C-alpha positions as CSV (number, residue, x, y, z in Angstrom):
1,M,256.3,81.0,-160.7
2,R,256.2,78.2,-157.6
3,V,257.9,75.1,-157.2
4,Q,255.2,72.2,-156.7
5,R,257.3,69.2,-156.4
6,L,259.3,69.4,-153.3
7,P,258.8,73.0,-152.3
8,A,261.2,73.0,-149.5
9,R,264.1,72.9,-152.3
10,A,262.9,76.0,-153.9
11,R,264.5,79.1,-154.1
12,Y,263.4,82.5,-155.0
13,D,266.0,84.9,-154.0
14,R,267.6,86.6,-157.2
15,A,271.0,86.1,-155.8
16,T,270.9,82.2,-155.6
17,L,269.2,82.3,-159.1
18,E,271.8,84.4,-160.5
19,A,274.7,82.4,-159.1
20,I,273.4,79.2,-160.6
21,L,273.0,81.0,-164.1
22,D,276.4,82.7,-164.2
23,E,278.2,79.4,-163.3
24,S,276.8,77.1,-165.9
25,F,277.3,77.3,-169.6
26,V,274.4,75.2,-171.0
27,G,270.7,75.8,-171.0
28,H,267.9,73.4,-172.3
29,V,265.3,75.7,-174.2
30,A,262.1,73.9,-174.9
31,T,258.7,74.8,-176.7
32,V,256.3,73.5,-178.8
33,L,256.8,73.2,-182.7
34,D,254.0,72.0,-185.1
35,G,252.2,70.3,-182.2
36,T,255.3,68.6,-180.8
37,P,257.4,69.3,-177.9
38,I,261.2,69.9,-178.8
39,V,264.1,70.6,-176.1
40,I,267.4,72.3,-177.6
41,P,270.4,72.5,-175.8
42,T,272.2,75.8,-176.2
43,M,274.6,78.2,-175.0
44,Y,273.4,81.5,-173.3
45,A,274.4,84.6,-171.3
46,R,272.8,86.1,-168.6
47,V,272.7,90.3,-168.6
48,G,270.7,91.8,-165.8
49,D,267.4,90.1,-165.7
50,R,267.4,88.8,-168.9
51,L,268.7,85.7,-170.8
52,Y,270.1,85.7,-174.0
53,I,270.5,82.9,-176.6
54,H,271.7,82.5,-180.5
55,G,271.1,80.8,-183.2
56,S,271.0,80.5,-187.2
57,T,268.4,82.6,-188.8
58,G,267.4,79.3,-190.4
59,S,266.6,77.6,-187.3
60,R,263.0,76.5,-187.0
61,M,262.8,76.5,-183.5
62,L,264.0,80.3,-183.5
63,R,261.5,81.1,-185.7
64,A,258.8,79.6,-183.5
65,L,259.8,81.7,-180.7
66,Q,259.9,84.7,-183.0
67,A,256.3,84.0,-183.4
68,G,255.5,84.1,-179.9
69,A,255.5,80.5,-178.8
70,T,255.9,80.2,-175.0
71,A,259.0,78.7,-173.9
72,C,260.7,77.0,-171.0
73,V,264.5,77.4,-170.3
74,E,266.2,75.0,-168.0
75,V,269.8,75.1,-166.6
76,T,271.2,72.5,-164.1
77,L,274.2,72.2,-162.3
78,L,275.1,68.7,-161.0
79,D,277.0,69.0,-157.8
80,G,277.1,65.2,-156.3
81,L,275.7,61.6,-156.6
82,V,273.9,60.7,-153.5
83,L,274.4,56.9,-152.8
84,A,271.9,55.6,-150.1
85,R,271.6,52.2,-148.4
86,S,268.4,51.4,-150.2
87,A,267.7,51.8,-153.9
88,F,264.8,54.0,-153.6
89,H,266.5,56.8,-151.8
90,H,269.4,57.4,-154.1
91,S,269.6,60.9,-155.5
92,M,271.7,63.8,-156.7
93,N,272.9,66.7,-155.3
94,Y,272.2,69.6,-157.8
95,R,271.0,73.5,-158.3
96,S,268.8,74.2,-161.3
97,V,267.0,77.4,-162.7
98,V,263.8,77.2,-164.7
99,A,262.5,80.1,-166.3
100,Y,258.8,80.7,-168.5
101,G,258.3,83.3,-170.8
102,T,258.2,84.5,-174.3
103,F,261.3,85.2,-176.4
104,E,261.8,88.6,-178.0
105,M,263.9,89.5,-180.9
106,V,267.1,91.5,-180.2
107,H,268.5,94.1,-182.9
108,G,270.8,96.8,-183.3
109,D,273.5,97.6,-180.7
110,E,271.8,95.4,-178.3
111,K,272.2,92.3,-180.3
112,V,276.0,93.2,-180.4
113,R,276.3,93.7,-176.6
114,A,274.4,90.3,-176.6
115,M,277.1,88.6,-178.7
116,E,279.9,90.1,-176.7
117,A,277.9,88.7,-173.4
118,L,277.9,85.2,-175.2
119,I,281.8,85.3,-176.2
120,E,282.6,86.8,-172.4
121,R,281.0,83.8,-170.8
122,I,283.4,81.4,-172.8
123,E,286.4,83.6,-171.7
124,S,286.3,86.6,-170.0
125,G,288.3,89.5,-171.9
126,R,288.1,87.7,-174.9
127,W,285.6,90.1,-177.0
128,A,288.3,92.8,-177.2
129,R,290.9,90.4,-178.8
130,V,288.8,88.4,-181.5
131,R,287.8,89.7,-184.6
132,Q,284.4,91.5,-184.5
133,P,281.3,90.3,-186.2
134,N,281.0,91.7,-189.9
135,R,277.6,92.8,-191.2
136,K,277.0,89.5,-193.0
137,E,277.8,87.5,-189.9
138,L,275.5,89.5,-187.8
139,A,272.8,89.0,-190.5
140,A,273.0,85.3,-190.4
141,T,272.7,85.4,-186.6
142,T,269.3,85.7,-184.7
143,I,269.8,86.7,-181.1
144,M,267.0,86.4,-178.8
145,S,266.2,87.2,-174.9
146,I,263.7,85.8,-172.6
147,P,263.0,87.8,-169.0
148,L,263.6,86.1,-165.6
149,S,260.4,87.4,-164.1
150,E,259.2,84.0,-164.2
151,A,261.8,82.0,-162.9
152,S,262.8,79.9,-159.6
153,A,265.7,77.7,-158.5
154,K,265.5,74.3,-156.8
155,V,268.5,73.2,-155.0
156,R,269.4,69.6,-153.3
157,T,272.4,69.2,-150.8
158,G,273.5,67.1,-148.4
159,M,273.5,63.2,-147.5
160,P,270.8,60.5,-148.7
161,I,267.3,60.5,-146.7
162,E,267.6,57.1,-145.3
163,E,264.8,54.9,-143.5
164,P,266.0,54.2,-139.6
165,S,265.7,50.6,-140.5
166,D,268.2,51.0,-143.1
167,L,270.8,52.4,-141.3
168,D,272.6,49.4,-140.6
169,W,272.6,47.9,-143.9
170,P,276.2,47.0,-145.0
171,V,276.9,49.0,-147.9
172,W,278.8,52.2,-148.4
173,A,276.4,55.5,-148.4
174,G,277.4,59.2,-148.8
175,E,278.1,61.8,-151.8
176,I,280.4,61.4,-154.6
177,P,281.1,65.2,-155.4
178,L,281.3,66.4,-159.2
179,T,282.8,69.5,-160.4
180,L,282.9,71.2,-163.7
181,T,286.4,72.1,-164.3
182,R,288.4,73.7,-167.0
183,G,291.1,71.4,-168.4
184,T,294.5,72.4,-170.2
185,P,293.9,74.3,-173.5
186,V,294.7,72.6,-176.6
187,E,295.6,75.0,-179.2
188,D,294.1,75.1,-182.5
189,D,297.3,74.5,-185.1
190,A,295.3,75.8,-188.1
191,G,296.4,79.4,-187.3
192,M,300.1,78.3,-187.0
193,A,299.9,76.5,-190.4
194,A,298.3,79.6,-192.2
195,R,300.9,82.2,-190.8
196,A,303.4,79.9,-192.0
197,F,301.9,79.3,-195.5
198,S,301.7,83.1,-195.7
199,R,305.2,83.7,-195.3
């Protein structure tokens, strides 16, 4: 898939694409349902050259994807706000990936491995410590994957692109960096209360 708009920002190498996907946590899955375009934000995990998503077996979107609807998955990392001397040239620095294709259902051992990959995205090593999904939970969960064979990345970095005549305009210009960081964990006290009650 070739980028048409601002092709100089396109990246097709697998290392760039995978790095963006592995840093982000949320993807937006788009398809057409009953003649209406829909976009749903969802957690995902990349394993090799496939993206895995999950949801309820009752999800209308997942049922449409099961039926073979063409889909688009988009992931964006926002790295900074770019402030220019003119209103026209304000922008953002970002890294994004867009993938097109058809999702496939995941079953059996691959389904369990995909669930593990999703949990490991949240916190490395957590799958081995949590209760594993039981048969009922597995049956209630749909997991699907899409190949990355039709995917490309797009990246913007750097300062604003200015008109030479604007360089003396008396306003600050530059980049305000943005980062996604983990905060201080806040413990769920429901487990502590349950343990205290059981005593």
